[in-house]
C-alpha positions as semicolon CSV with decimal commas, in nm:
position;residue;x (nm);y (nm);z (nm)
1;M;-2,209;0,686;-0,493
2;S;-2,183;1,025;-0,725
3;T;-1,892;1,199;-0,759
4;F;-1,993;1,482;-0,542
5;N;-2,037;1,252;-0,238
6;R;-1,669;1,092;-0,317
7;R;-1,523;1,414;-0,289
8;K;-1,383;1,476;0,086
9;F;-1,313;1,801;0,212
10;L;-1,023;1,856;0,485
11;G;-1,236;2,120;0,701
12;T;-1,506;2,350;0,494
13;A;-1,503;2,450;0,148
14;A;-1,460;2,859;0,086
15;A;-1,730;2,810;-0,160
16;A;-1,983;2,582;0,046
17;A;-2,192;2,858;0,198
18;G;-2,007;3,135;0,145
19;S;-1,823;3,059;0,513
20;A;-1,554;3,265;0,602
21;A;-1,361;3,063;0,812
22;I;-1,203;2,713;0,723
23;L;-1,177;2,376;0,962
24;S;-0,847;2,338;0,990
25;A;-0,711;1,935;1,023
26;T;-0,725;1,977;1,375
27;G;-1,041;2,127;1,384
28;N;-0,923;2,505;1,464
29;S;-1,066;2,787;1,302
30;A;-0,845;2,946;1,058
31;F;-0,871;3,308;1,057
32;A;-0,755;3,603;0,863
33;Q;-0,423;3,587;0,913
34;D;-0,380;3,250;0,807
35;R;-0,249;3,122;0,419
36;R;-0,463;2,936;0,295
37;I;-0,371;2,658;0,049
38;R;-0,583;2,391;-0,121
39;H;-0,433;2,006;-0,227
40;F;-0,619;1,796;-0,460
41;W;-0,521;1,471;-0,525
42;W;-0,645;1,143;-0,704
43;G;-0,694;0,868;-0,459
44;N;-0,859;0,522;-0,272
45;P;-0,968;0,491;0,085
46;E;-0,627;0,429;0,166
47;R;-0,493;0,692;0,024
48;D;-0,717;0,941;0,103
49;K;-0,693;0,871;0,496
50;R;-0,309;0,870;0,455
51;T;-0,276;1,219;0,295
52;F;-0,531;1,388;0,530
53;E;-0,374;1,292;0,863
54;V;-0,039;1,422;0,684
55;I;-0,233;1,772;0,619
56;R;-0,320;1,753;0,998
57;L;0,037;1,680;1,085
58;F;0,117;1,961;0,872
59;N;-0,117;2,245;0,985
60;E;0,014;2,149;1,337
61;K;0,326;2,197;1,280
62;N;0,293;2,501;1,047
63;P;0,125;2,764;1,228
64;G;-0,001;3,064;1,004
65;I;-0,066;2,803;0,674
66;V;-0,406;2,610;0,639
67;V;-0,404;2,319;0,427
68;A;-0,730;2,187;0,294
69;G;-0,753;1,876;0,116
70;E;-1,002;1,777;-0,160
71;T;-1,012;1,433;-0,309
72;L;-1,160;1,218;-0,643
73;G;-1,139;0,895;-0,757
74;S;-0,921;0,846;-1,031
75;A;-1,184;0,801;-1,298
76;D;-1,311;1,166;-1,170
77;Y;-0,993;1,308;-1,137
78;F;-0,908;1,471;-1,426
79;T;-1,246;1,558;-1,532
80;R;-1,239;1,801;-1,250
81;L;-0,956;1,906;-1,310
82;T;-1,062;1,979;-1,650
83;T;-1,336;2,213;-1,505
84;Q;-1,078;2,380;-1,226
85;I;-0,856;2,469;-1,535
86;A;-1,140;2,662;-1,727
87;G;-1,319;2,822;-1,422
88;R;-0,939;2,878;-1,320
89;N;-0,986;2,758;-0,965
90;M;-0,771;2,508;-0,953
91;A;-0,641;2,388;-0,603
92;D;-0,291;2,524;-0,528
93;A;-0,090;2,184;-0,513
94;I;-0,210;1,930;-0,752
95;Q;-0,146;1,558;-0,828
96;M;-0,007;1,463;-1,181
97;G;0,075;1,158;-1,379
98;Y;0,403;1,115;-1,609
99;G;0,166;1,004;-1,888
100;V;-0,041;1,326;-1,901
101;M;0,230;1,553;-1,722
102;F;0,366;1,745;-2,068
103;E;-0,031;1,805;-2,163
104;Y;-0,078;1,986;-1,866
105;I;0,231;2,181;-1,867
106;N;0,171;2,261;-2,253
107;R;-0,161;2,394;-2,148
108;G;-0,019;2,657;-1,887
109;A;-0,199;2,494;-1,593
110;I;0,180;2,353;-1,418
111;L;0,418;2,649;-1,305
112;P;0,800;2,543;-1,305
113;L;0,935;2,523;-0,928
114;D;1,299;2,645;-0,996
115;E;1,247;2,982;-0,827
116;F;1,145;2,797;-0,512
117;V;1,448;2,546;-0,473
118;G;1,634;2,649;-0,193
119;K;1,399;2,818;-0,025
120;S;1,069;2,712;0,073
121;L;1,113;2,400;-0,152
122;D;1,435;2,142;-0,055
123;I;1,514;1,906;-0,321
124;S;1,864;1,823;-0,186
125;Q;1,803;1,444;-0,104
126;I;1,565;1,345;-0,438
127;D;1,764;1,149;-0,657
128;E;1,869;1,289;-0,961
129;S;1,670;1,019;-1,170
130;A;1,323;1,166;-1,059
131;L;1,422;1,542;-1,103
132;S;1,510;1,390;-1,415
133;A;1,156;1,268;-1,468
134;G;1,003;1,570;-1,300
135;R;1,170;1,859;-1,568
136;V;1,065;1,954;-1,925
137;D;1,279;2,205;-2,149
138;G;1,537;2,232;-1,830
139;K;1,276;2,335;-1,605
140;L;1,153;2,149;-1,270
141;Y;0,764;2,121;-1,289
142;A;0,686;1,805;-1,112
143;L;0,856;1,673;-0,755
144;S;0,814;1,306;-0,772
145;I;0,570;1,149;-0,500
146;G;0,740;0,789;-0,527
147;A;0,863;0,583;-0,814
148;N;0,662;0,247;-0,911
149;S;0,618;0,011;-1,207
150;H;0,313;-0,185;-1,370
151;V;0,259;-0,505;-1,167
152;S;0,021;-0,801;-1,179
153;L;-0,119;-0,854;-0,853
154;Y;-0,256;-1,180;-0,753
155;N;-0,427;-1,408;-0,489
156;T;-0,190;-1,636;-0,330
157;R;-0,445;-1,845;-0,201
158;L;-0,632;-1,936;-0,509
159;F;-0,280;-1,992;-0,677
160;D;-0,211;-2,261;-0,442
161;A;-0,544;-2,374;-0,435
162;A;-0,454;-2,445;-0,783
163;G;-0,103;-2,566;-0,747
164;I;0,066;-2,299;-1,004
165;S;0,402;-2,251;-1,009
166;F;0,565;-1,962;-1,209
167;D;0,857;-1,691;-1,253
168;P;0,698;-1,370;-1,150
169;F;0,989;-1,163;-1,338
170;G;1,039;-1,377;-1,608
171;W;0,685;-1,589;-1,708
172;T;0,517;-1,458;-2,085
173;Y;0,172;-1,397;-2,209
174;D;0,215;-1,813;-2,286
175;D;0,277;-1,854;-1,894
176;L;-0,061;-1,650;-1,815
177;K;-0,262;-1,837;-2,060
178;R;-0,159;-2,178;-1,864
179;V;-0,205;-2,028;-1,547
180;A;-0,545;-1,851;-1,604
181;G;-0,690;-2,185;-1,693
182;E;-0,577;-2,354;-1,416
183;V;-0,678;-2,138;-1,198
184;T;-1,012;-2,095;-1,364
185;K;-1,034;-2,468;-1,369
186;A;-0,913;-2,552;-1,021
187;T;-1,112;-2,283;-0,842
188;G;-1,402;-2,188;-1,030
189;V;-1,277;-1,848;-1,000
190;F;-1,202;-1,663;-1,304
191;G;-0,812;-1,675;-1,365
192;T;-0,746;-1,333;-1,454
193;D;-0,938;-0,973;-1,539
194;D;-0,970;-0,904;-1,910
195;N;-0,703;-0,614;-2,024
196;T;-0,888;-0,552;-2,372
197;A;-0,965;-0,180;-2,262
198;D;-0,658;-0,130;-2,027
199;Y;-0,420;0,145;-2,172
200;Q;-0,133;0,066;-1,936
201;N;-0,102;-0,290;-2,042
202;F;-0,128;-0,202;-2,456
203;S;0,079;0,069;-2,394
204;D;0,333;-0,196;-2,249
205;Y;0,264;-0,408;-2,523
206;V;0,364;-0,171;-2,805
207;H;0,697;-0,116;-2,674
208;Q;0,734;-0,512;-2,644
209;R;0,660;-0,514;-3,006
210;G;0,937;-0,286;-3,042
211;E;0,717;0,025;-3,141
212;R;0,655;0,376;-3,003
213;L;0,351;0,435;-2,895
214;F;0,458;0,846;-2,938
215;D;0,755;0,910;-3,206
216;D;0,961;1,189;-3,183
217;E;0,739;1,427;-3,381
218;G;0,448;1,272;-3,137
219;N;0,289;1,089;-3,415
220;F;0,052;0,781;-3,282
221;G;0,318;0,490;-3,322
222;A;0,123;0,181;-3,265
223;S;0,074;-0,060;-3,565
224;A;-0,267;-0,169;-3,630
225;E;-0,147;-0,500;-3,655
226;T;0,004;-0,468;-3,289
227;I;-0,315;-0,321;-3,196
228;A;-0,505;-0,615;-3,316
229;D;-0,245;-0,881;-3,190
230;Y;-0,290;-0,764;-2,832
231;F;-0,662;-0,782;-2,843
232;A;-0,615;-1,116;-2,981
233;I;-0,438;-1,207;-2,673
234;W;-0,761;-1,129;-2,467
235;A;-1,020;-1,247;-2,685
236;D;-0,831;-1,600;-2,661
237;L;-0,851;-1,591;-2,251
238;R;-1,165;-1,491;-2,272
239;A;-1,264;-1,776;-2,515
240;A;-1,139;-1,999;-2,302
241;G;-1,315;-1,908;-1,998
242;A;-1,049;-1,759;-1,772
243;T;-1,162;-1,428;-1,798
244;P;-1,534;-1,304;-1,667
245;P;-1,759;-1,240;-2,007
246;G;-1,697;-0,961;-2,192
247;Q;-2,011;-0,789;-2,068
248;V;-1,902;-0,799;-1,722
249;S;-1,528;-0,696;-1,833
250;A;-1,706;-0,355;-2,015
251;G;-1,892;-0,256;-1,732
252;L;-1,516;-0,231;-1,498
253;V;-1,336;-0,001;-1,760
254;G;-1,212;0,239;-1,505
255;A;-1,339;0,089;-1,213
256;E;-1,233;0,217;-0,890
257;L;-1,014;-0,013;-0,717
258;S;-1,307;-0,129;-0,432
259;N;-1,446;-0,267;-0,775
260;W;-1,148;-0,483;-0,903
261;G;-1,189;-0,870;-0,977
262;I;-0,917;-0,924;-0,763
263;V;-1,122;-0,755;-0,433
264;T;-1,411;-0,860;-0,498
265;G;-1,322;-1,208;-0,574
266;Q;-1,466;-1,214;-0,914
267;T;-1,050;-1,296;-1,058
268;A;-0,771;-1,426;-0,930
269;I;-0,529;-1,179;-1,082
270;S;-0,607;-0,765;-1,130
271;Y;-0,338;-0,546;-1,337
272;A;-0,236;-0,207;-1,104
273;W;0,064;-0,005;-1,041
274;S;0,261;-0,132;-0,763
275;N;0,203;0,183;-0,540
276;Q;-0,133;0,034;-0,526
277;M;-0,059;-0,279;-0,361
278;V;-0,107;-0,122;-0,041
279;G;-0,478;-0,028;-0,091
280;V;-0,534;-0,323;-0,264
281;Q;-0,415;-0,547;0,012
282;N;-0,596;-0,343;0,255
283;L;-0,933;-0,437;0,123
284;M;-0,846;-0,807;0,110
285;Q;-0,818;-1,075;0,362
286;D;-0,656;-1,334;0,133
287;K;-0,268;-1,234;0,065
288;V;-0,151;-1,037;-0,235
289;G;0,171;-1,135;-0,435
290;A;0,306;-0,941;-0,695
291;A;0,471;-1,036;-1,051
292;M;0,572;-0,804;-1,353
293;F;0,344;-0,785;-1,616
294;P;0,372;-1,063;-1,900
295;N;0,668;-1,093;-2,095
296;T;0,669;-1,161;-2,413
297;P;0,766;-1,540;-2,566
298;E;1,100;-1,392;-2,666
299;M;1,132;-1,219;-2,284
300;I;1,120;-0,871;-2,429
301;P;0,941;-0,697;-2,094
302;G;0,698;-0,412;-2,114
303;S;0,718;-0,257;-1,811
304;I;0,943;0,069;-1,678
305;I;1,027;0,211;-1,389
306;Q;0,876;0,556;-1,386
307;P;0,700;0,807;-1,080
308;S;0,398;0,678;-0,937
309;Q;0,277;1,043;-0,914
310;F;0,384;1,411;-0,901
311;I;0,294;1,669;-0,668
312;C;0,273;1,997;-0,895
313;L;0,199;2,394;-0,810
314;S;-0,081;2,498;-0,992
315;R;-0,104;2,807;-1,228
316;D;-0,422;2,951;-0,969
317;T;-0,218;2,908;-0,665
318;V;-0,278;3,195;-0,449
319;D;0,025;3,135;-0,230
320;A;0,297;3,025;-0,412
321;E;0,575;3,025;-0,110
322;A;0,308;2,804;0,100
323;A;0,188;2,608;-0,142
324;T;0,579;2,475;-0,176
325;T;0,648;2,472;0,181
326;Y;0,411;2,206;0,198
327;M;0,495;2,009;-0,127
328;S;0,832;2,003;0,034
329;A;0,719;1,837;0,362
330;F;0,519;1,603;0,212
331;V;0,840;1,462;0,021
332;N;1,087;1,567;0,299
333;D;0,956;1,581;0,658
334;P;1,023;1,226;0,856
335;E;0,699;1,204;1,037
336;M;0,461;1,293;0,719
337;T;0,688;1,086;0,513
338;A;0,673;0,756;0,798
339;V;0,231;0,862;0,750
340;L;0,272;0,811;0,351
341;G;0,445;0,497;0,366
342;L;0,513;0,364;0,020
343;E;0,127;0,372;-0,063
344;R;0,195;0,654;-0,362
345;G;0,554;0,439;-0,462
346;I;0,879;0,404;-0,345
347;P;1,001;0,760;-0,193
348;A;1,277;0,931;-0,376
349;N;1,430;1,050;-0,117
350;A;1,719;0,842;0,012
351;Q;1,701;0,947;0,374
352;V;1,328;0,856;0,338
353;R;1,356;0,506;0,231
354;A;1,665;0,426;0,489
355;A;1,356;0,562;0,771
356;L;1,095;0,334;0,631
357;Q;1,255;-0,016;0,618
358;P;1,261;-0,097;0,971
359;K;0,864;0,029;0,976
360;L;0,748;-0,175;0,661
361;T;0,405;-0,413;0,691
362;E;0,404;-0,717;0,513
363;I;0,232;-0,562;0,216
364;E;0,489;-0,269;0,189
365;A;0,789;-0,543;0,223
366;T;0,628;-0,679;-0,087
367;S;0,623;-0,396;-0,244
368;V;0,949;-0,339;-0,213
369;A;1,070;-0,665;-0,273
370;F;0,905;-0,651;-0,622
371;F;1,017;-0,322;-0,692
372;D;1,399;-0,461;-0,611
373;G;1,304;-0,779;-0,843
374;I;1,241;-0,581;-1,161
375;Q;1,526;-0,378;-1,131
376;G;1,709;-0,464;-1,455
377;K;1,412;-0,617;-1,635
378;T;1,250;-0,309;-1,740
379;M;1,246;-0,086;-2,027
380;D;1,348;0,287;-2,049
381;L;1,187;0,555;-1,954
382;A;0,987;0,694;-2,277
383;P;0,993;1,095;-2,316
384;P;0,656;1,251;-2,136
385;P;0,387;1,189;-2,424
386;P;0,251;1,448;-2,641
387;S;-0,046;1,669;-2,613
388;G;-0,379;1,476;-2,670
389;A;-0,254;1,173;-2,510
390;Q;-0,509;1,154;-2,222
391;E;-0,761;1,215;-2,516
392;I;-0,624;0,920;-2,703
393;E;-0,603;0,694;-2,353
394;A;-0,982;0,760;-2,329
395;M;-1,072;0,688;-2,647
396;F;-0,892;0,350;-2,699
397;E;-1,056;0,255;-2,392
398;R;-1,424;0,311;-2,504
399;V;-1,356;0,216;-2,852
400;A;-1,181;-0,104;-2,723
401;V;-1,526;-0,192;-2,540
402;A;-1,684;-0,262;-2,883
403;V;-1,418;-0,555;-2,890
404;L;-1,544;-0,707;-2,560
405;L;-1,900;-0,694;-2,662
406;D;-1,840;-0,850;-3,007
407;Q;-1,968;-0,518;-3,177
408;A;-1,679;-0,503;-3,415
409;P;-1,433;-0,716;-3,614
410;I;-1,105;-0,695;-3,396
411;P;-0,917;-0,573;-3,726
412;D;-1,172;-0,284;-3,802
413;V;-1,151;-0,173;-3,416
414;A;-0,799;-0,150;-3,442
415;N;-0,759;0,009;-3,746
416;Q;-1,049;0,298;-3,595
417;I;-0,839;0,343;-3,308
418;R;-0,533;0,470;-3,547
419;R;-0,722;0,689;-3,735
420;E;-0,876;0,846;-3,386
421;A;-0,544;0,882;-3,215
422;E;-0,381;1,012;-3,579
423;G;-0,699;1,280;-3,558
424;I;-0,633;1,341;-3,197
425;R;-0,265;1,441;-3,231
426;R;-0,336;1,641;-3,556
427;R;-0,601;1,884;-3,369
428;A;-0,363;1,900;-3,031
429;R;-0,069;2,022;-3,207
């Protein structure tokens, strides 16, 4: 399906056919006196369904403001956002990730929210830890939609069929090799996805090795030895037949959620953010289980707890007051947050969490139990990555494919990643 076809609009985009009217979520025409704003997010079928319903509710509750929703899959979202930044036509409210937030603030694409606090934006019930994560240089730029962590999602039916027993909060990379091999042997399904080109898992591993992905000066801190050792973990699994062949895995780098191995039945384990558990389960019949990303043999965790996503006010907003009114409702309104549930992570509003607890679905309860289980077992949250970090992530995924395809020796690829990362940071300064 093409990028354009995946994009969804709530109502008619203003640019389409030059229409003077926009359809609201209720289907009623929004006339000239209405204040019109746009919300753009990266999503999946489950997230999109919930978010469009929230927009419909907001439009019903707030006559005079019409919100239009736009969504793309995660693989295309930031490419489109870059185009919009260049064209100065970003949506009013945009979704943002912690890992790239600083870069967009540095580019002037996101506006601080402080002047709206206590007016159109209510943050009185938001956890201070969530607010701190959205502050840069003392200014609040980002409103946390939820908290999450990296998670290994596994097919419980396949694990049961293989007689697997393991500690989901205390397993190691050695355990992963054992578990993946046993599942493959017992079920004929590959035991795990191949994370060779997975930047999130790689970034965790760097910290597990006692290094920092970026130091205080923003220098790329992963050594060539650590990069090579990370690749070697997955090369061993691949050689043992516990992952799909390298060519298959190379074709799935950056794949949409619906194409993940655990969803398609190709593998028993896929790796995700905990807020993606709901979306994965809704695409499957088999029950999904949750475990941390593996620890090192010395039991050093790599996973962190961080905001899953933020909602931010863009530089190109046409009505900042209307946009922040919508943003405030998005994280505080009981009816709207009930629709959102935990799909984007654990809400940062204590009252919202309390209201959701009795209504959790089975997979949402699993998500909360996982989140509770990792408390005290994760690393401290590092500062937001510097400018160029997003380009480094894309470079890592591109270059790491050479390992999957056996196009170059692992040490050579590791050195190439270091050289290119250092070059990207020099240009970004």
